[in-house]
ZADOMI-199250 format. One record per atom (N, C-alpha, C, O): x, y, z negated; residue in one letter. Coordinates in steps of 0.001 Angstrom, whole numbers, plus 500000, padded with zeros to 6 digits. Example, Ala and Ser with C-alpha at 12.3 -4.5 7.8 and 13.67 -1.06 7.14 Angstrom:
residues 2
513190494310492200A;512300495500492200A;513200496700492200A;514236496681491535A;512850497750492920S;513670498940492860S;512900500030492130S;513409501138491961S;
//
This chain:
residues 127
054523028550512356M;053770028863511176M;052284029024511558M;051954029656512561M;051422028453510753A;049999028566511026A;049491029989510615A;050070030638509744A;048478030409511222E;047876031699510939E;046581031538510149E;045888030527510262E;046271032552509350R;045065032423508507R;043805032958509206R;042684032631508819R;044008033782510235V;042919034441510978V;043241034583512404V;044408034765512753V;042266034511513258S;042396034811514691S;041100035461515215S;040072035468514537S;041180035984516393A;040007036666516999A;039790036115518349A;040736035863519095A;038512035916518687T;038102035459520064T;038249036609521096T;038330037789520752T;038275036206522324P;038291037308523350P;037129038280523197P;037317039481523393P;035941037805522854S;034822038711522687S;035063039679521537S;034790040874521658S;035561039179520450A;035889040037519281A;036930041079519637A;036816042252519283A;037954040617520351L;039057041518520768L;038565042606521721L;039062043732521698L;037614042271522535E;037021043329523486E;036307044375522635E;036487045568522878E;035523043989521672L;034763044894520831L;035759045679519946L;035587046885519772L;036775045036519396I;037772045719518631I;038452046842519490I;038669047958519018I;038760046511520706N;039391047528521619N;038445048713521779N;038890049858521696N;037124048467522011K;036172049562522184K;036115050398520908K;036174051626520979K;036000049757519737L;035904050468518442L;037153051246518122L;037088052368517620L;038300050643518416T;039596051304518151T;039728052583519008T;040214053619518553T;039280052461520252A;039360053611521158A;038470054766520601A;038812055943520718A;037362054395520016Q;036416055388519479Q;036799055922518113Q;036700057125517872Q;037242055037517202F;037441055385515808F;038926055400515348F;039237055824514235F;039807054937516217G;041170054754515697G;041363053449515093G;040542052559515316G;042454053234514288P;042692051969513630P;041525051545512740P;040940052363512030P;041190050225512791I;040111049693512048I;040598048522511179I;041671047966511414I;039819048172510210I;040134046977509387I;038795046178509258I;037711046676509561I;038945044916508792F;037829044088508437F;037913043684506960F;039005043428506455F;036832043627506303L;036728043092504951L;035586042132504865L;034455042504505177L;035818040956504470Q;034773039969504167Q;034820039711502709Q;035708039002502236Q;033883040267501963S;033939040146500512S;033324038929499937S;033688038472498854S;032363038390500688G;031627037226500151G;030595037559499107G;030063036683498426G;030320038845498994G;029249039256498036G;027897039071498642G;027728038486499712G;026920039601497906C;025513039507498474C;025298040423499576C;026171041218499924C;024136040337500152C;023682041241501243C;024680041208502424C;024939040164503022C;025224042402502727E;026125042488503920E;027532041967503591E;028366041848504488E;027806041654502300G;029144041271501892G;029625039915502423G;030816039604502445G;028598039104502863S;029018037751503276S;029460037766504725S;030000036774505215S;029242038861505413G;029717038978506867G;030907039940506888G;031119040698505941G;031647039902507935P;032779040791508045P;032338042259508258P;031573042560509174P;032821043129507424L;032528044555507523L;033674045258508229L;034825045180507798L;033356045936509302C;034364046641510126C;034302048095509789C;033218048677509829C;035451048744509443M;035462050155509060M;036765050802509481M;037764050124509721M;036744052108509568P;038037052829509916P;039097052487508835P;038790052430507644P;040297052271509271A;041367051875508342A;041547052888507244A;041820052522506101A;041395054186507573N;041614055233506582N;040504055297505506N;040639056035504529N;039448054554505675E;038384054607504728E;038395053317503828E;037532053146502967E;039361052458504051F;039456051260503271F;040236051479501987F;041412051837502051F;039633051282500831H;040270051445499552H;040162050078498858H;039354049906497945H;040955049140499279G;040884047791498714G;041381047738497304G;041885048705496733G;041207046522496762S;041737046292495377S;042809045195495500S;043020044598496556S;043459044973494371A;044535044007494340A;044013042590494543A;044787041683494849A;042696042391494374S;042120041073494612S;041769040778496052S;041339039670496372S;041949041775496943D;041692041553498361D;042852040858499034D;043992041305498911D;042595039792499730V;043688038979500338V;043770039389501822V;042781039404502555V;045014039720502215K;045270040035503632K;045489038755504397K;046486038061504200K;044520038437505300L;044564037186506092L;045546037306507256L;046242036353507607L;045585038526507855G;046429038698509015G;046029039876509846G;045147040650509471G;046706040020511026T;046436041177511895T;046281040642513352T;046769039565513696T;045594041430514163F;045396041173515540F;044957042520516220F;045052043593515625F;044499042411517427G;044002043579518174G;045087044419518827G;046232043992518972G;044679045669519230P;045668046559519862P;046912046727519078P;046854047140517920P;048006046436519632D;049324046586518936D;049299045836517598D;050034046223516689D;048536044845517446N;048471044006516256N;048286044842515026N;048878044560513984N;047428045926515133R;047226046827514017R;045937046648513304R;045687047359512330R;045105045752513719T;043836045553513078T;043949044467512005T;044233043314512330T;043738044807510763T;043991043917509621T;042637043370509134T;041620044064509099T;042692042078508759F;041519041405508249F;041821041036506755F;042793040351506437F;040939041528505890Y;041037041223504402Y;039857040321503998Y;038804040346504635Y;040037039560502978M;038959038777502440M;039036038932500950M;040114038894500358M;037834039114500323G;037782039202498821G;038214037903498211G;037995036818498749G;038840038052497061D;039418036845496423D;038423035787496101D;038779034612496193D;037198036086495729S;036169035106495423S;035790034331496671S;035558033124496598S;035723034996497813H;035380034344499061H;036638033507499532H;036503032398500050H;037788034062499337F;039068033450499742F;039242032147498987F;039740031176499558F;038844032093497708S;039036030876496937S;038162029730497560S;038492028552497421S;037087030090498221F;036271029022498873F;036852028724500267F;036801027572500699F;037380029680500958A;037761029532502339A;039288029368502574A;039740029362503719A;040045029242501522E;041548029288501721E;042032028038502475E;043146028077502996E;041289026952502570N;041703025809503399N;041115025769504750N;041121024732505413N;040582026932505195M;040011027048506551M;040686028229507262M;041048029252506680M;040818027998508544H;041251029048509444H;039975029906509764H;038932029373510144H;040105031204509600T;038975032155509833T;039070032598511265T;040152032978511714T;038017032567511975I;037941032976513390I;036918034109513449I;035736033885513188I;037362035328513790L;036476036428514000L;035925036371515417L;036685036233516375L;034624036475515551D;033935036468516818D;033037037641516900D;032756038265515877D;032546037994518118A;031501039032518327A;030482038375519217A;030794037810520266A;029225038471518749V;028086037818519493V;027004038895519654V;026954039849518878V;026148038739520653P;025042039613520817P;024221039625519637P;023903038565519099P;023832040811519164G;022975040956518001G;023194042302517278G;023802043230517812G;022688042360516083S;022831043550515267S;023571043224513929S;023278042223513274S;024499044069513565S;025277043774512384S;024724044545511226S;023676045182511339S;025411044499510113G;025022045320508915G;025138046794509218G;025924047219510064G;024362047538508530S;024268048992508788S;025512049769508442S;025678050899508900S;026392049193507644F;027612049891507246F;028837049553508079F;029896050147507877F;028721048628508994S;029776048173509825S;029839048965511145S;028801049332511695S;031045049226511649L;031205050057512836L;030555049352514110L;030243050019515096L;030377048075514051D;029743047405515212D;028218047637515315D;027599047299516324D;027631048214514264C;026249048430514253C;025866049481515397C;026454050557515511C;024888049093516184G;024500049875517276G;025174049623518605G;024833050235519617G;026158048693518592T;026812048360519850T;026132047278520617T;026477047026521771T;025151046612519995G;024517045472520637G;025228044139520379G;024807043066520811G;026350044288519636M;027156043093519254M;027357043118517733M;027287044160517081M;027607041935517214A;027810041771515798A;028994040949515585A;029157039925516250A;029888041352514645F;030984040526514297F;030490039428513325F;029703039720512425F;030931038206513494I;030765037109512610I;032016036330512404I;032949036459513196I;032084035551511411T;033222034699511283T;032833033229511281T;031778032835510785T;033713032452511847R;033589031021511857R;034776030424511146R;035781031108510953R;034694029167510749G;035888028596510107G;036096027161510612G;035177026466511045G;037307026795510525R;037624025347510795R;038685024936509751R;039540025728509354R;038591023678509332L;039558023206508421L;040937023084509019L;041094022721510185L;041976023403508181Y;043332023188508682Y;043729021821508714Y;043216021033507919Y;044621021430509578S;045191020100509553S;046223020107508405S;046594021157507880S;046663018905508045N;047663018814506949N;048951019558507396N;049610020170506555N;049301019521508611E;050567020184509111E;050347021653509001E;051254022366508572E;049197022152509363E;048925023614509307E;048955024096507822E;049491025153507490E;048356023265506980L;048319023683505545L;049742023830504967L;050037024739504191L;050596022898505383A;051977022992504936A;052776024112505504A;053858024425505009A;052235024758506595S;053040025823507186S;052381027195507109S;052798028118507809S;051330027348506245L;050698028602506078L;051594029674505396L;052377029358504500L;051464030897505822P;052296031952505147P;051814032164503707P;050707031746503368P;052590032781502888P;052177033015501554P;050983034022501519P;050812034823502438P;050191033959500466V;049034034809500336V;049536036204499937V;050346036357499022V;049025037223500661I;049431038624500401I;048181039359499917I;047146039339500584I;048278039985498793R;047119040755498255R;047301042226498637R;048425042716498740R;046172042925498847H;046202044309499199H;046930045114498146H;046680044958496950H;047812045959498579G;048523046846497688G;049823046247497136G;050508046863496320G;050143045053497593Y;051406044456497080Y;052355044216498199Y;053461043725497977Y;
//
């Protein structure tokens, strides 16, 4: 079965550091203006998603880090595999990676026809 999201070694390293400091974390990429177009990293207990947030998948320590994408952004990106990466730089002021010297970004690649046929069903937050 194809996955909707994955994380690079650099992203996993930063996730491990942030998880050690803050406990379980999640990502939300809303696709909105300003900082909404990049992945926002926050403590899992502070995430109050909506039914329109799509759960792309999990990764990280014990596979407990969840990545959500807002429905409007997902409608654009649903035919692409989302790759979470961490690169040198500064992120948005509301994201936990702010001040680490690294910034989470996402990249995408189109699925092959075989991958499209084997994607898991879409799961919305709260369902």
